[in-house]
GUFIDO-170399 format. One record per residue (C-alpha): x negated, y, z negated; residue number from 1. Coordinates in Angstrom, 3 decimals. Layout:
N
px/py/pz/bavo
X/Y/Z/NUM;
...
This chain:
716
px/py/pz/bavo
-92.037/4.398/-106.220/1;
-90.775/1.465/-104.114/2;
-87.285/1.738/-105.722/3;
-87.105/5.492/-105.067/4;
-88.166/5.030/-101.456/5;
-85.574/2.303/-100.942/6;
-82.856/4.492/-102.487/7;
-83.765/7.463/-100.325/8;
-83.747/5.307/-97.234/9;
-80.350/3.814/-98.054/10;
-78.471/7.142/-98.366/11;
-77.432/8.693/-95.031/12;
-75.695/11.842/-93.839/13;
-73.377/11.295/-90.874/14;
-72.622/14.139/-88.503/15;
-69.257/13.454/-86.889/16;
-67.693/15.444/-84.016/17;
-63.938/15.228/-83.348/18;
-62.358/16.474/-80.079/19;
-59.030/16.189/-78.284/20;
-59.003/13.492/-75.609/21;
-57.429/15.654/-72.884/22;
-58.775/19.191/-73.353/23;
-62.036/18.121/-75.069/24;
-61.454/20.858/-77.647/25;
-62.672/20.615/-81.258/26;
-60.082/19.655/-83.878/27;
-60.144/21.727/-87.054/28;
-58.947/19.931/-90.190/29;
-59.132/16.339/-88.915/30;
-59.534/13.869/-91.789/31;
-62.377/11.301/-91.735/32;
-62.249/8.551/-94.336/33;
-64.219/5.408/-95.264/34;
-61.827/3.200/-97.228/35;
-64.389/0.908/-98.867/36;
-66.335/3.869/-100.276/37;
-63.234/5.989/-101.076/38;
-65.125/8.814/-99.407/39;
-63.802/11.352/-96.953/40;
-64.234/14.789/-95.416/41;
-62.423/17.181/-93.055/42;
-63.782/18.845/-89.917/43;
-64.595/22.552/-89.686/44;
-63.539/25.011/-86.965/45;
-66.062/23.458/-84.557/46;
-64.625/19.983/-85.110/47;
-67.747/18.938/-87.062/48;
-67.888/17.136/-90.414/49;
-70.836/15.999/-92.520/50;
-70.257/12.800/-94.461/51;
-73.025/12.601/-97.039/52;
-74.528/9.857/-99.218/53;
-73.414/6.920/-97.097/54;
-75.434/3.754/-97.854/55;
-76.695/1.475/-95.088/56;
-74.153/-1.030/-93.903/57;
-71.099/-1.605/-91.729/58;
-67.916/0.399/-92.402/59;
-64.383/0.908/-91.183/60;
-63.901/4.577/-90.270/61;
-60.419/6.127/-90.161/62;
-59.836/9.441/-88.360/63;
-56.429/11.152/-88.479/64;
-54.955/14.482/-87.468/65;
-51.424/15.883/-87.375/66;
-49.708/15.028/-84.082/67;
-52.478/12.653/-82.902/68;
-52.867/8.907/-83.007/69;
-54.939/7.682/-85.950/70;
-58.243/6.210/-84.799/71;
-59.841/3.267/-86.614/72;
-63.305/2.084/-85.639/73;
-66.241/0.189/-87.105/74;
-69.612/1.891/-87.431/75;
-73.059/0.671/-88.486/76;
-75.123/2.969/-90.711/77;
-77.681/4.295/-89.985/78;
-76.284/5.344/-86.614/79;
-79.346/7.042/-85.142/80;
-77.284/9.725/-83.345/81;
-74.358/12.012/-84.059/82;
-70.963/10.343/-83.828/83;
-68.420/11.721/-81.339/84;
-64.755/10.682/-81.224/85;
-61.763/11.778/-79.124/86;
-58.202/11.660/-80.488/87;
-55.202/11.092/-78.251/88;
-52.013/13.049/-78.791/89;
-49.323/10.917/-80.395/90;
-46.195/10.062/-78.447/91;
-44.293/10.776/-81.692/92;
-45.909/14.171/-82.187/93;
-42.513/15.862/-82.293/94;
-41.708/13.890/-85.449/95;
-44.721/15.421/-87.236/96;
-43.134/18.531/-88.669/97;
-44.947/21.029/-90.889/98;
-42.591/23.116/-93.031/99;
-43.566/26.529/-94.352/100;
-41.171/26.747/-97.297/101;
-43.139/24.041/-99.145/102;
-46.225/26.345/-99.135/103;
-48.197/23.286/-97.998/104;
-49.823/22.241/-94.724/105;
-48.532/18.695/-95.087/106;
-46.014/17.132/-92.763/107;
-42.436/16.817/-93.925/108;
-42.902/13.043/-94.328/109;
-45.593/13.566/-96.998/110;
-43.884/16.227/-99.135/111;
-42.100/15.015/-102.282/112;
-39.577/17.868/-102.194/113;
-36.576/17.038/-100.012/114;
-36.435/19.505/-97.106/115;
-34.009/19.376/-94.193/116;
-35.468/20.503/-90.880/117;
-33.661/21.989/-87.876/118;
-35.974/22.272/-84.870/119;
-36.045/24.503/-81.835/120;
-33.975/22.144/-79.643/121;
-31.085/21.938/-82.097/122;
-31.336/25.680/-82.715/123;
-30.941/26.150/-78.973/124;
-27.733/24.109/-79.034/125;
-26.287/26.135/-81.914/126;
-27.309/29.388/-80.236/127;
-25.154/28.385/-77.276/128;
-22.193/27.678/-79.567/129;
-22.636/30.989/-81.401/130;
-25.301/33.344/-80.011/131;
-24.365/36.232/-82.324/132;
-25.463/34.801/-85.701/133;
-26.756/31.755/-87.594/134;
-23.451/30.659/-89.137/135;
-23.087/27.725/-86.731/136;
-26.514/26.343/-87.641/137;
-25.734/26.428/-91.351/138;
-22.125/25.278/-91.168/139;
-22.979/22.007/-89.474/140;
-25.527/20.926/-92.077/141;
-24.097/18.315/-94.436/142;
-22.885/19.780/-97.733/143;
-23.006/23.408/-96.548/144;
-19.862/25.530/-96.297/145;
-19.528/28.935/-94.661/146;
-17.040/30.799/-96.863/147;
-15.327/33.743/-95.185/148;
-14.404/36.435/-97.719/149;
-12.595/38.914/-95.462/150;
-10.224/38.464/-92.539/151;
-10.699/42.026/-91.310/152;
-14.525/42.152/-91.324/153;
-15.277/38.372/-91.121/154;
-17.801/38.734/-93.986/155;
-19.201/35.280/-94.729/156;
-21.270/33.688/-97.492/157;
-23.177/30.411/-97.473/158;
-22.255/27.791/-100.071/159;
-24.597/24.877/-100.701/160;
-22.993/21.910/-102.472/161;
-20.017/24.003/-103.564/162;
-21.953/26.810/-105.285/163;
-21.347/30.475/-104.457/164;
-23.481/32.299/-101.917/165;
-25.379/34.319/-104.523/166;
-27.058/31.080/-105.646/167;
-28.690/30.511/-102.239/168;
-31.809/32.405/-101.218/169;
-32.183/33.367/-97.552/170;
-35.772/33.818/-96.361/171;
-37.195/35.037/-93.064/172;
-40.767/33.764/-92.601/173;
-40.957/33.476/-96.386/174;
-39.627/37.017/-97.030/175;
-36.478/37.543/-99.159/176;
-34.734/40.155/-97.009/177;
-31.036/39.368/-97.332/178;
-29.955/39.478/-100.981/179;
-27.865/41.769/-103.176/180;
-25.810/44.482/-101.470/181;
-26.592/43.125/-97.989/182;
-25.683/39.487/-98.695/183;
-22.031/39.629/-97.568/184;
-22.983/40.717/-94.043/185;
-26.397/39.073/-93.744/186;
-25.337/35.829/-92.095/187;
-23.390/37.780/-89.459/188;
-26.434/39.915/-88.615/189;
-29.107/37.279/-87.942/190;
-29.119/36.059/-84.314/191;
-30.783/32.663/-83.751/192;
-32.587/32.996/-80.399/193;
-35.998/34.107/-81.741/194;
-36.107/31.436/-84.454/195;
-38.359/28.377/-84.151/196;
-37.028/26.280/-87.013/197;
-34.805/26.184/-90.076/198;
-35.929/24.698/-93.389/199;
-33.166/23.943/-95.889/200;
-33.995/22.924/-99.453/201;
-31.014/21.919/-101.591/202;
-31.258/22.168/-105.358/203;
-33.303/24.449/-107.551/204;
-36.191/26.048/-105.636/205;
-36.901/28.947/-107.983/206;
-40.371/27.667/-108.898/207;
-41.766/28.547/-105.482/208;
-39.605/31.535/-104.571/209;
-38.211/33.018/-107.773/210;
-34.720/33.817/-108.985/211;
-31.684/33.197/-106.818/212;
-32.625/29.798/-105.393/213;
-30.369/27.844/-107.782/214;
-28.302/26.025/-105.138/215;
-31.188/26.036/-102.666/216;
-32.974/28.118/-100.098/217;
-32.917/28.554/-96.338/218;
-36.157/29.633/-94.667/219;
-35.844/30.860/-91.084/220;
-39.153/30.607/-89.225/221;
-39.655/32.935/-86.259/222;
-41.278/32.030/-82.965/223;
-44.927/32.966/-82.510/224;
-46.698/33.804/-79.234/225;
-48.474/31.166/-77.153/226;
-51.069/31.653/-74.432/227;
-48.402/30.842/-71.858/228;
-45.895/33.750/-71.719/229;
-42.284/32.940/-72.538/230;
-39.178/34.842/-71.473/231;
-35.618/33.863/-72.425/232;
-32.573/35.860/-71.311/233;
-29.242/34.584/-72.607/234;
-25.846/35.978/-71.529/235;
-22.562/34.762/-73.037/236;
-18.898/35.643/-72.524/237;
-15.918/34.298/-74.502/238;
-12.200/34.247/-73.766/239;
-11.802/35.920/-77.183/240;
-13.112/39.155/-75.628/241;
-16.680/38.835/-76.899/242;
-19.850/39.546/-74.879/243;
-23.417/38.858/-76.044/244;
-26.863/39.417/-74.524/245;
-30.127/38.144/-76.040/246;
-33.666/38.692/-74.744/247;
-36.858/37.156/-76.114/248;
-40.382/37.607/-74.730/249;
-43.739/36.451/-76.096/250;
-47.337/36.324/-74.875/251;
-50.835/35.981/-76.273/252;
-54.343/36.646/-75.013/253;
-57.683/36.146/-76.755/254;
-57.298/38.702/-79.567/255;
-53.742/39.992/-79.334/256;
-50.252/38.573/-79.137/257;
-46.735/39.890/-79.352/258;
-43.103/38.870/-79.460/259;
-40.204/41.108/-78.465/260;
-36.596/40.308/-79.297/261;
-33.405/42.242/-78.689/262;
-29.734/41.353/-79.018/263;
-26.469/43.138/-78.288/264;
-22.930/42.015/-79.092/265;
-19.573/43.557/-78.162/266;
-16.336/42.097/-79.502/267;
-12.866/43.497/-78.988/268;
-10.319/43.042/-81.764/269;
-8.828/39.573/-81.243/270;
-5.365/38.524/-82.487/271;
-4.523/34.931/-81.469/272;
-1.323/34.857/-83.611/273;
0.118/38.100/-82.165/274;
0.983/39.171/-85.709/275;
-0.504/42.610/-85.178/276;
-3.665/42.003/-87.256/277;
-7.096/41.054/-85.967/278;
-8.655/37.658/-86.640/279;
-11.929/38.873/-85.148/280;
-12.839/42.508/-85.792/281;
-13.868/44.973/-83.129/282;
-17.660/44.781/-83.311/283;
-20.560/46.784/-81.911/284;
-23.868/45.243/-82.919/285;
-27.501/45.776/-81.890/286;
-30.593/43.965/-83.205/287;
-34.286/44.292/-82.388/288;
-37.368/42.538/-83.743/289;
-40.800/43.320/-82.231/290;
-43.949/41.748/-83.707/291;
-47.624/42.383/-83.033/292;
-50.257/39.694/-83.745/293;
-54.015/40.233/-84.053/294;
-56.564/37.390/-84.099/295;
-59.965/38.849/-85.083/296;
-61.387/35.304/-85.309/297;
-60.281/31.697/-85.209/298;
-60.023/31.802/-88.987/299;
-57.870/34.909/-89.377/300;
-54.419/36.040/-88.260/301;
-52.817/39.417/-88.926/302;
-49.303/40.298/-87.840/303;
-46.813/43.109/-88.326/304;
-43.109/43.091/-87.506/305;
-40.101/45.379/-87.612/306;
-36.540/44.098/-87.897/307;
-33.614/46.412/-87.255/308;
-29.839/45.984/-87.030/309;
-26.950/48.356/-86.347/310;
-23.532/46.821/-86.958/311;
-20.068/48.444/-86.774/312;
-17.049/46.246/-87.570/313;
-13.443/47.416/-87.623/314;
-10.604/45.001/-88.263/315;
-6.997/45.080/-89.429/316;
-4.003/46.574/-87.662/317;
-4.515/46.170/-83.906/318;
-2.464/49.254/-83.058/319;
-4.476/51.498/-85.365/320;
-7.779/50.065/-84.055/321;
-6.842/50.709/-80.433/322;
-4.579/53.787/-80.641/323;
-5.051/55.326/-84.076/324;
-2.807/55.585/-87.128/325;
0.902/55.636/-86.275/326;
3.880/54.984/-88.556/327;
3.453/51.665/-90.327/328;
0.184/51.011/-88.455/329;
-2.116/52.275/-91.200/330;
-4.408/49.508/-92.430/331;
-7.935/48.924/-91.165/332;
-11.190/47.857/-92.782/333;
-14.373/49.269/-91.269/334;
-17.900/48.191/-92.185/335;
-20.737/50.286/-90.817/336;
-24.182/48.983/-91.721/337;
-27.770/49.732/-90.786/338;
-30.717/47.563/-91.703/339;
-34.423/48.051/-91.093/340;
-37.295/46.105/-92.591/341;
-41.013/45.674/-92.055/342;
-43.161/42.589/-92.575/343;
-46.951/42.503/-92.729/344;
-49.049/39.341/-93.154/345;
-52.779/38.689/-93.457/346;
-53.978/35.059/-93.432/347;
-57.556/33.835/-93.394/348;
-59.391/30.525/-93.884/349;
-62.479/30.828/-96.049/350;
-63.555/27.356/-94.938/351;
-61.931/24.139/-93.745/352;
-60.103/23.602/-97.057/353;
-59.413/27.044/-98.542/354;
-57.221/29.906/-97.354/355;
-55.790/33.189/-98.600/356;
-52.533/34.864/-97.614/357;
-51.334/38.387/-98.399/358;
-47.906/39.607/-97.338/359;
-45.657/42.606/-97.852/360;
-42.223/43.717/-96.754/361;
-40.083/46.805/-97.223/362;
-36.358/46.600/-96.427/363;
-33.652/49.268/-96.294/364;
-29.929/48.520/-96.034/365;
-27.174/51.142/-95.661/366;
-23.513/50.158/-95.691/367;
-20.185/51.971/-95.830/368;
-16.845/50.212/-96.334/369;
-13.660/52.117/-95.493/370;
-10.084/51.006/-96.147/371;
-7.073/53.363/-96.486/372;
-7.382/53.869/-100.249/373;
-11.060/53.151/-100.795/374;
-14.477/54.311/-99.655/375;
-17.444/52.271/-100.835/376;
-20.871/53.505/-99.725/377;
-24.347/52.649/-100.863/378;
-27.940/51.971/-99.960/379;
-30.384/49.310/-101.068/380;
-34.186/49.260/-100.999/381;
-36.093/45.989/-101.396/382;
-39.849/45.506/-101.551/383;
-41.755/42.253/-101.732/384;
-45.498/41.716/-102.120/385;
-47.283/38.404/-102.543/386;
-50.805/37.006/-102.614/387;
-51.541/33.267/-102.498/388;
-54.619/31.084/-102.614/389;
-54.406/27.600/-101.123/390;
-56.833/24.697/-101.354/391;
-56.392/21.538/-99.346/392;
-58.225/18.359/-100.321/393;
-58.219/14.763/-99.237/394;
-55.721/13.758/-101.912/395;
-54.544/17.025/-103.458/396;
-53.163/20.365/-102.290/397;
-53.041/23.394/-104.587/398;
-51.267/26.740/-104.242/399;
-51.716/29.598/-106.690/400;
-49.837/32.838/-106.176/401;
-48.440/36.039/-107.621/402;
-45.692/38.314/-106.351/403;
-43.809/41.513/-107.092/404;
-40.164/41.964/-106.088/405;
-38.165/45.162/-106.504/406;
-34.574/45.972/-105.592/407;
-32.774/49.291/-105.959/408;
-29.070/49.860/-105.227/409;
-27.661/53.397/-105.122/410;
-23.933/53.986/-104.762/411;
-22.470/57.204/-103.355/412;
-19.140/58.918/-103.968/413;
-18.142/56.914/-107.043/414;
-17.592/58.455/-110.498/415;
-18.434/55.098/-112.115/416;
-22.199/54.557/-112.339/417;
-22.937/51.214/-110.649/418;
-26.517/51.825/-109.528/419;
-28.906/48.987/-110.303/420;
-32.678/48.759/-110.219/421;
-34.622/45.559/-110.943/422;
-38.333/44.755/-110.956/423;
-39.583/41.172/-111.203/424;
-43.179/39.984/-111.596/425;
-43.960/36.358/-110.758/426;
-46.896/33.987/-111.154/427;
-46.735/30.425/-109.807/428;
-48.844/27.300/-109.403/429;
-47.921/24.278/-107.296/430;
-49.760/21.060/-106.492/431;
-49.175/17.955/-104.385/432;
-51.264/14.922/-105.312/433;
-51.567/11.516/-103.654/434;
-51.405/9.077/-106.557/435;
-51.879/6.198/-104.118/436;
-51.007/5.237/-100.560/437;
-47.367/4.867/-101.646/438;
-46.840/7.451/-104.378/439;
-47.112/11.251/-103.990/440;
-46.429/13.630/-106.882/441;
-45.551/17.323/-106.642/442;
-45.550/19.534/-109.717/443;
-45.145/23.253/-110.106/444;
-44.520/25.977/-112.630/445;
-43.537/29.621/-112.294/446;
-43.180/32.344/-114.873/447;
-41.121/35.372/-113.895/448;
-40.725/38.514/-115.936/449;
-37.688/40.589/-114.990/450;
-37.419/44.004/-116.584/451;
-34.355/44.238/-118.886/452;
-33.825/40.471/-118.648/453;
-37.012/38.891/-120.042/454;
-39.209/35.917/-119.190/455;
-38.118/32.893/-117.169/456;
-40.365/29.786/-117.267/457;
-39.491/27.563/-114.293/458;
-41.079/24.104/-114.112/459;
-40.302/21.570/-111.401/460;
-41.419/18.054/-110.484/461;
-40.820/15.788/-107.471/462;
-41.970/12.243/-106.749/463;
-42.144/10.558/-103.338/464;
-42.332/6.808/-102.846/465;
-43.192/5.420/-99.405/466;
-43.102/1.643/-99.185/467;
-43.958/1.661/-95.487/468;
-42.931/3.575/-92.380/469;
-39.317/2.420/-92.772/470;
-38.358/3.280/-96.361/471;
-38.994/6.218/-98.666/472;
-37.350/7.776/-101.701/473;
-37.590/11.149/-103.437/474;
-36.702/12.134/-106.989/475;
-36.972/15.740/-108.115/476;
-35.664/18.393/-110.445/477;
-36.287/21.855/-111.787/478;
-34.966/24.959/-113.493/479;
-33.628/28.166/-111.960/480;
-32.186/31.542/-112.836/481;
-30.289/34.469/-111.328/482;
-30.209/38.103/-112.472/483;
-26.611/39.448/-112.516/484;
-25.417/42.031/-109.994/485;
-21.979/43.114/-108.791/486;
-22.310/41.575/-105.330/487;
-20.358/38.340/-105.762/488;
-17.750/36.649/-103.567/489;
-14.971/37.638/-105.999/490;
-15.984/41.306/-105.921/491;
-16.360/41.233/-102.126/492;
-12.843/39.784/-101.796/493;
-11.339/42.862/-103.516/494;
-13.754/45.242/-101.721/495;
-15.484/46.077/-105.054/496;
-12.457/48.182/-106.001/497;
-12.279/49.051/-109.730/498;
-15.168/46.712/-110.542/499;
-17.099/47.963/-113.569/500;
-20.929/47.922/-113.578/501;
-23.024/45.183/-115.151/502;
-23.427/45.722/-118.905/503;
-27.076/44.905/-119.521/504;
-26.650/45.084/-123.278/505;
-24.201/42.183/-123.469/506;
-24.771/40.196/-120.247/507;
-27.241/37.331/-119.919/508;
-29.015/36.051/-116.829/509;
-27.602/32.869/-115.302/510;
-29.751/29.771/-115.816/511;
-29.632/26.375/-114.176/512;
-31.088/22.905/-114.062/513;
-30.815/20.475/-111.178/514;
-31.697/16.928/-110.095/515;
-31.927/15.287/-106.646/516;
-32.395/11.640/-105.708/517;
-32.441/10.456/-102.122/518;
-33.228/7.309/-100.145/519;
-34.370/7.160/-96.518/520;
-34.456/4.160/-94.244/521;
-35.207/3.953/-90.508/522;
-35.710/1.022/-88.205/523;
-35.378/-0.235/-84.642/524;
-32.352/-2.503/-84.197/525;
-33.632/-3.341/-80.709/526;
-36.139/-2.021/-78.203/527;
-33.735/0.775/-77.232/528;
-31.561/1.209/-80.344/529;
-32.841/3.147/-83.349/530;
-31.120/3.611/-86.699/531;
-31.763/5.806/-89.733/532;
-29.864/6.663/-92.907/533;
-30.405/9.193/-95.657/534;
-28.474/9.005/-98.909/535;
-28.653/11.921/-101.363/536;
-27.299/12.200/-104.911/537;
-27.449/15.557/-106.687/538;
-26.444/17.447/-109.814/539;
-26.697/21.176/-110.560/540;
-25.494/22.848/-113.755/541;
-25.298/26.620/-114.309/542;
-25.077/28.192/-117.771/543;
-23.923/31.775/-118.390/544;
-22.189/31.807/-115.011/545;
-21.180/35.268/-113.780/546;
-17.377/35.714/-113.853/547;
-15.243/38.647/-112.691/548;
-12.313/38.984/-115.092/549;
-9.333/41.357/-115.018/550;
-8.996/43.656/-118.033/551;
-5.272/44.013/-117.413/552;
-5.348/47.746/-116.671/553;
-6.401/47.522/-113.039/554;
-10.086/47.257/-113.881/555;
-12.392/44.257/-113.465/556;
-15.390/43.419/-115.631/557;
-18.189/40.884/-115.332/558;
-18.657/38.411/-118.172/559;
-20.690/35.275/-118.831/560;
-18.847/31.960/-118.706/561;
-18.557/30.115/-122.008/562;
-19.108/26.734/-120.353/563;
-21.080/25.274/-117.468/564;
-20.429/25.362/-113.762/565;
-21.237/21.779/-112.777/566;
-21.681/20.593/-109.192/567;
-22.427/16.942/-108.540/568;
-21.938/14.680/-105.585/569;
-23.574/12.900/-102.692/570;
-24.440/13.365/-99.035/571;
-24.744/10.623/-96.433/572;
-26.414/11.136/-93.045/573;
-26.576/8.361/-90.433/574;
-28.222/8.557/-87.022/575;
-28.220/6.180/-84.026/576;
-30.508/6.568/-80.986/577;
-29.815/4.697/-77.748/578;
-31.656/5.744/-74.595/579;
-30.464/9.299/-73.906/580;
-27.686/9.160/-76.510/581;
-27.731/10.281/-80.164/582;
-24.897/9.782/-82.641/583;
-24.881/11.542/-86.009/584;
-22.451/10.711/-88.807/585;
-22.279/12.578/-92.098/586;
-20.185/12.670/-95.250/587;
-20.353/14.996/-98.252/588;
-18.717/14.461/-101.638/589;
-18.697/17.776/-103.520/590;
-17.379/17.583/-107.076/591;
-17.785/21.173/-108.314/592;
-16.182/21.742/-111.705/593;
-15.536/24.867/-113.785/594;
-16.113/23.436/-117.235/595;
-15.319/26.741/-118.943/596;
-11.633/26.388/-117.958/597;
-9.129/23.975/-119.571/598;
-9.121/20.635/-117.794/599;
-12.426/21.312/-115.986/600;
-10.714/22.000/-112.625/601;
-12.313/21.700/-109.213/602;
-13.870/24.960/-108.020/603;
-11.444/26.915/-105.788/604;
-12.037/26.942/-102.032/605;
-14.286/23.874/-102.246/606;
-13.222/20.765/-100.361/607;
-14.161/17.627/-102.272/608;
-14.415/15.526/-99.098/609;
-16.100/16.579/-95.847/610;
-17.164/14.452/-92.886/611;
-18.541/14.929/-89.401/612;
-19.472/13.145/-86.191/613;
-21.742/14.473/-83.425/614;
-22.334/12.551/-80.199/615;
-25.077/13.932/-77.941/616;
-26.273/12.995/-74.470/617;
-29.565/14.547/-73.382/618;
-31.486/14.125/-70.145/619;
-33.766/16.345/-68.114/620;
-30.779/17.871/-66.351/621;
-27.845/17.529/-68.752/622;
-27.010/18.127/-72.392/623;
-23.513/17.152/-73.512/624;
-22.300/17.279/-77.094/625;
-18.996/16.307/-78.715/626;
-18.353/17.225/-82.364/627;
-15.640/16.343/-84.853/628;
-15.451/17.738/-88.399/629;
-13.053/16.886/-91.209/630;
-12.444/19.267/-94.125/631;
-10.499/17.879/-97.074/632;
-7.918/19.503/-99.306/633;
-8.925/22.495/-101.411/634;
-7.529/24.422/-104.362/635;
-6.766/28.122/-104.210/636;
-7.418/30.342/-107.234/637;
-3.733/30.075/-108.237/638;
-3.932/26.259/-108.288/639;
-2.129/25.697/-104.962/640;
-3.473/22.775/-102.916/641;
-4.192/23.422/-99.245/642;
-3.885/21.003/-96.357/643;
-6.835/19.148/-94.852/644;
-7.719/19.635/-91.193/645;
-9.943/18.449/-88.322/646;
-11.824/20.627/-85.826/647;
-13.434/19.512/-82.568/648;
-15.949/21.021/-80.174/649;
-17.419/20.197/-76.764/650;
-20.609/21.534/-75.157/651;
-21.702/21.053/-71.525/652;
-25.123/22.317/-70.434/653;
-26.937/21.927/-67.102/654;
-30.690/22.551/-66.862/655;
-32.428/23.957/-63.784/656;
-35.982/25.053/-63.042/657;
-34.985/28.674/-63.610/658;
-33.036/28.012/-66.827/659;
-29.620/26.662/-67.820/660;
-25.888/27.249/-67.566/661;
-23.407/26.153/-70.210/662;
-19.747/25.916/-71.172/663;
-18.679/25.574/-74.796/664;
-15.244/24.666/-76.177/665;
-15.370/25.530/-79.875/666;
-12.458/24.274/-82.037/667;
-10.597/23.292/-78.864/668;
-7.700/21.776/-80.878/669;
-7.120/25.352/-82.136/670;
-7.049/24.558/-85.851/671;
-6.660/27.832/-87.728/672;
-5.289/28.845/-91.090/673;
-2.226/30.597/-89.679/674;
-0.893/27.188/-88.587/675;
-0.746/26.100/-92.232/676;
-0.075/29.330/-94.156/677;
0.103/33.082/-93.465/678;
-3.094/35.077/-93.088/679;
-1.391/38.426/-93.774/680;
1.394/39.193/-96.255/681;
3.713/42.238/-95.983/682;
4.261/45.141/-96.158/683;
2.682/45.959/-92.804/684;
1.390/49.379/-93.846/685;
-0.234/48.016/-97.038/686;
-0.831/44.285/-96.470/687;
-2.445/41.758/-98.760/688;
-4.687/38.971/-97.514/689;
-4.621/35.478/-99.051/690;
-7.815/33.509/-99.661/691;
-9.409/32.008/-96.555/692;
-9.862/28.232/-96.543/693;
-9.749/27.343/-92.816/694;
-10.919/28.848/-89.502/695;
-9.204/32.109/-88.674/696;
-10.239/32.644/-85.034/697;
-9.089/29.272/-83.644/698;
-10.127/28.057/-80.186/699;
-13.089/29.912/-78.647/700;
-14.096/29.205/-75.056/701;
-17.444/30.581/-73.869/702;
-19.561/30.445/-70.729/703;
-23.083/31.658/-70.207/704;
-26.532/31.243/-68.767/705;
-30.081/31.122/-70.066/706;
-32.642/32.520/-67.648/707;
-36.267/31.310/-68.058/708;
-38.428/32.676/-65.237/709;
-41.530/31.182/-66.894/710;
-42.463/29.202/-69.993/711;
-39.980/26.492/-68.973/712;
-42.158/23.721/-67.577/713;
-40.038/21.011/-69.228/714;
-37.272/21.511/-66.682/715;
-39.504/21.320/-63.597/716;
């Protein structure tokens, strides 16, 4: 009896309350941990946690929360009263970044998968340089190339580490909206102003998001409403005859919130060479994206959004564009496209550690391509549904999910049947586990079943080592796959003319494996000078690569490659911070080989060496940026070697209480392909267009203003 009484007396339950130091608001999800007992708990929505079975004694209590300073204090148990603690916001809170593409609530520093993050400030800079689309954001990331496939329409694909655009998956808030038939125009139809952050994962990411993410994925995260209303109006004019207007508004009250975004772009046909053919097409583009948010409780969020785009591009012979067909002035290429999609999301927390998410999207894309001897028209429907369950623990995070993805392409006015319909079912499981204070392991597995193509098991594993706050290293790898379709860069280059449909009886799905190893180091060289370096090594191999081969009778047919497409190389990123100055240096070595060809040649239109330098000055009133980029020599498809070149840019921005004004000099040394080789080959009435390996538009000068009547306290 005495032993039982003593035992009962020695075990205590601590009630701990955690609040913010300034607002005195409860903190949901704060972690409370007693190191000596290896015992911890997280707070609920009221900022309260119960720490049970704590013996009498003195303990060191650690309390941590994302974006707040970690609190360490000694307590004596029994305490007699409830414990109350207040956490101060960390001065380095901006460095604590939570990425959505990892499907985890952890910060980017504690995720084993290597993810590159582009925040709202840098997005704002790129929006100034190019307010019409996201190509500038992607192009300036190390190891990423924006490959233009058409001079007349400016169609552009993203290449990560030398691999074609079809191997990169574009996501919007986790939704795959931009693949297949719409991929060639997608990058040109996504304005950046309503985006909060970019998350770029290089290497196989198919385990979390399914087929297509062989080279990597890009997740664009939209802005969400805050209690303080926000209004941004951005107006831009270029000397290249382009005008753009963007408007974004958001607001939230107790139960409801909304964001409204609209964009309009007008571009006249622009011919800097005076050769009679446009380098920028005549463009009429409109985009809108309203979203409605509902918060029935602190635990639940429901939102619904609509995304729409109308885009009309007409390039080619300037005389025909402006005056109509006349004599030898006969060639134009016109792309008319309409896109509309819906997104619906339901998220709820069952308790402080468990949550459920259900999402659905329906997307419709309609495009017509007209050139003098060809009319290519079609529509594409995509649907995506997903349900996930997430559990967050002190040392482990788990995500279990299932999804259904359908895509249907219907072609009009073509005697050759090229319609394609695919249905894919996916089931995935992913976990992140703290092996110790220094080692974190992430493992995942997905199984997809694609009708007509079979099962695809997709395991992945990543390991993070953190020696201290200065050094960390990540090692990861996984498998990927891609279902064949006709929408490749090679087919886009010839406007899909005389391309035969995919033969499902003989073709195989593309499969891949990839590895990444990177090292990170950051330190303070002095009180005012900071330094960081990231070194990445990678390898991606693709089997059964999709090739477009000529049959010799004017027809083209897709086949599987007999050997691997192998991309390997390295990326180096260096950053210096000194007072209000930042200096970024980067270098990418891209060794992309076509091992199915004799001699294993370098992949065409892929520069082996790329480098860049960005010098930024930022203060409350000024933002000044100077950029220099080097692109090395490339091979064309016929084996010809191109010249290397350097481009430079300069941005000047002045902040005021009401907003900002800016001037941007993009490619002010006017490096463009026509200075090295012709962009158009005769005859004038039926021209041919060589492959594009350098900028085509040359120097672009733009001026503009950003008007912020409220939601801009930082500039006060």
